[in-house]
C-alpha positions in Angstrom: 11.2 83.0 189.0 12.7 80.3 186.7 11.0 77.7 188.8 7.7 79.4 188.6 8.1 79.8 184.8 9.0 76.1 184.4 6.0 75.2 186.5 3.6 77.3 184.4 5.0 75.8 181.1 4.7 72.3 182.5 1.1 73.0 183.5 0.4 74.5 180.0 1.9 71.4 178.3 -0.1 69.0 180.5 -3.3 71.0 179.8 -2.6 70.9 176.1 -2.3 67.1 176.0 -5.4 66.7 178.2 -7.2 68.8 175.6 -6.0 66.6 172.9 -7.1 63.4 174.6 -10.6 64.8 174.9 -10.8 65.3 171.2 -11.6 61.6 170.6 -12.1 61.6 166.8 -9.0 63.4 165.7 -5.5 64.3 167.1 -4.5 67.9 167.7 -1.8 67.9 165.1 -3.9 68.3 161.9 -5.3 65.5 159.9 -5.1 61.9 161.2 -3.1 59.2 159.5 -5.5 56.6 158.1 -2.7 54.0 158.3 -3.0 54.0 162.1 -6.5 52.5 161.9 -5.0 49.3 160.6 -3.6 48.7 164.1 -7.2 48.1 165.2 -7.5 45.0 163.0 -6.8 41.8 164.8 -3.9 39.7 163.5 -5.1 36.3 162.1 -8.2 37.7 160.5 -8.6 37.4 156.7 -9.0 40.3 154.4 -8.7 41.3 150.7 -5.7 43.4 150.1 -5.8 45.6 147.0 -2.6 47.2 145.7 -2.3 50.2 143.5 -1.6 47.9 140.6 -5.1 46.6 141.2 -3.8 43.2 142.2 -6.2 41.7 144.7 -5.4 38.9 147.1 -6.8 37.3 150.1 -4.6 36.8 153.2 -4.5 36.7 156.9 -3.2 39.8 158.6 0.1 39.1 160.5 1.6 42.4 161.4 1.3 46.1 160.8 4.3 48.5 161.1 4.6 52.2 160.3 5.8 51.3 156.8 4.2 48.1 155.7 1.8 45.3 156.4 2.6 41.6 156.4 0.0 39.0 155.4 -0.1 35.2 155.2 -1.3 33.8 151.9 -1.3 30.3 150.5 2.1 31.0 149.1 3.6 32.2 152.4 4.2 35.5 154.0 4.1 38.6 151.8 4.9 42.2 152.7 3.0 45.1 151.2 4.4 48.5 151.6 2.3 51.4 152.7 2.7 53.3 149.5 1.5 50.3 147.4 -1.6 49.5 149.4 -4.8 51.0 147.9 -7.5 49.3 149.9 -8.4 46.6 152.5 -11.8 45.0 152.4 -13.6 42.3 154.3 -12.3 38.9 153.3 -15.4 36.7 153.6 -13.3 33.6 154.1 -11.6 34.1 150.7 -14.8 33.9 148.7 -14.6 36.2 145.7 -16.9 39.3 145.6 -17.9 40.6 142.2 -16.5 44.0 141.2 -20.1 45.2 140.5 -21.4 44.2 143.9 -23.4 47.3 145.1 -22.4 46.7 148.7 -18.6 47.0 148.1 -18.4 50.5 149.7 -19.6 48.9 153.0 -16.8 46.3 152.9 -14.0 48.9 153.0 -11.8 48.8 156.1 -8.9 50.9 154.9 -8.4 53.3 152.0 -4.9 54.4 150.9 -6.2 57.4 148.9 -8.3 60.5 149.2 -11.4 60.2 147.0 -14.7 62.0 147.0 -16.0 59.4 144.6 -15.6 56.8 147.4 -18.1 58.9 149.4 -20.4 59.2 146.4 -20.4 55.4 146.4 -22.6 55.6 149.5 -25.4 57.4 147.6 -27.5 54.2 147.5 -27.3 54.0 151.3 -28.1 57.7 152.3 -30.9 58.0 154.7 -33.0 60.4 152.5 -33.3 57.5 150.0 -33.6 54.7 152.6 -35.2 56.1 155.8 -34.0 53.1 157.8 -30.4 53.4 156.7 -28.0 54.6 159.4 -24.5 54.7 158.1 -22.4 56.9 160.4 -19.8 59.4 159.2 -17.5 61.9 160.9 -16.2 65.0 159.2 -13.8 67.7 160.1 -14.3 71.2 158.8 -11.6 73.9 158.2 -12.5 75.7 161.4 -11.3 72.6 163.3 -14.7 71.4 164.4 -15.7 67.7 164.3 -19.2 66.8 163.2 -20.8 63.3 163.6 -24.0 62.0 162.2 -25.9 59.6 159.9 -25.3 60.1 156.2 -28.4 61.8 154.9 -27.2 62.8 151.5 -24.1 63.4 149.4 -23.4 65.0 146.0 -20.3 66.2 144.1 -20.4 69.5 146.0 -21.6 68.7 149.5 -22.5 66.2 152.2 -25.4 66.2 154.7 -25.3 64.5 158.1 -28.4 64.0 160.3 -28.5 63.6 164.1 -30.6 61.0 165.9 -33.6 63.3 165.8 -33.4 63.7 162.1 -32.1 67.2 162.1 -29.8 67.6 159.0 -26.8 69.8 158.5 -25.2 70.3 155.1 -21.4 71.0 154.6 -19.9 72.2 151.4 -16.9 70.1 150.1 -14.7 73.2 150.0 -15.3 73.6 153.8 -14.2 70.0 154.6 -10.8 68.8 155.7 -11.5 65.1 156.3 -14.4 62.6 156.0 -14.4 59.2 157.8 -16.9 56.3 157.5 -17.6 54.6 160.8 -17.8 50.9 160.5 -17.9 47.9 162.9 -14.6 46.3 163.7 -14.5 42.9 161.9 -14.9 39.6 163.7 -13.4 36.3 162.6 -15.3 34.4 160.0 -16.7 32.1 162.6 -17.7 34.9 164.9 -19.4 36.7 162.0 -21.3 33.5 161.3 -22.4 33.2 164.9 -23.4 36.9 164.9 -25.7 36.4 162.0 -27.1 33.1 163.2 -27.5 33.3 167.0 -29.9 36.2 167.2 -30.8 36.7 170.9 -28.4 33.8 171.7 -25.5 36.2 171.2 -25.7 37.0 174.9 -24.2 33.5 175.6 -21.1 34.1 173.5 -18.6 36.4 175.3 -16.6 36.8 172.1 -19.5 38.8 170.7 -19.9 41.1 173.7 -17.8 44.0 172.2 -20.1 44.3 169.3 -23.3 43.4 171.2 -22.7 46.0 173.9 -20.8 48.5 171.7 -17.6 48.3 173.6 -15.0 50.0 171.4 -16.5 48.0 168.5 -16.1 50.6 165.7 -13.3 52.0 163.7 -12.9 55.0 161.4 -12.1 54.5 157.7 -10.8 57.8 156.2 -12.2 58.2 152.7 -11.2 61.9 151.9 -8.6 64.4 153.0 -8.5 67.8 151.3 -4.7 68.1 151.8 -4.0 65.1 149.6 -4.3 64.8 145.9 -7.7 63.4 145.0 -7.8 60.0 143.2 -11.2 59.1 141.9 -10.2 56.2 139.6 -12.2 53.1 139.6 -10.9 50.2 141.7 -11.5 46.9 140.0 -9.7 43.7 141.0 -7.7 42.2 138.1 
């Protein structure tokens, strides 16, 4: 009897973890930890790291642990603690990007806060304004369901996602647990240059294959989680 009970419990546990593995967008234990997405960034690539003090600096990623990130700057290695890191953006080889650049939302690779205003920053890129825009989002509702689609529209009270056929579904903010922006994993500065310049010649560069053939070439950037205090302050590099 005990052996049969043990076997049933083991089968139940295995089934549970198989179920979890099939839910690709989010784990089974509530909201995901946005920090874990940093482990998808390749060491050696350059990014802009923005701390909560709004200090911004360019550096090459060295290592990500569960509590901090180490970066290589001109002054040497620096460690930024998880609690102090507000945002990570594309580095553009260390070239400064103006605070009023309208494309700043698209450069975000990590957000250390929960902010609905960060979603509203995508208003200029919603497909109902620009029909050819196709910025992908994933959201989780309070019933545990995961919804994926192209950002069709967003306001202070709701967000609308559209499928590939253009069918739109609207979700109220009060129904939402988490919102993620889906972006391409960054390449090195050299690879980004080749990506822009080669055109059809990309097929001859194996380093570009993941993005060219969509082989695990995207990552999720969590912008909003209802369980966390909302921070809609303006992020401006000092």
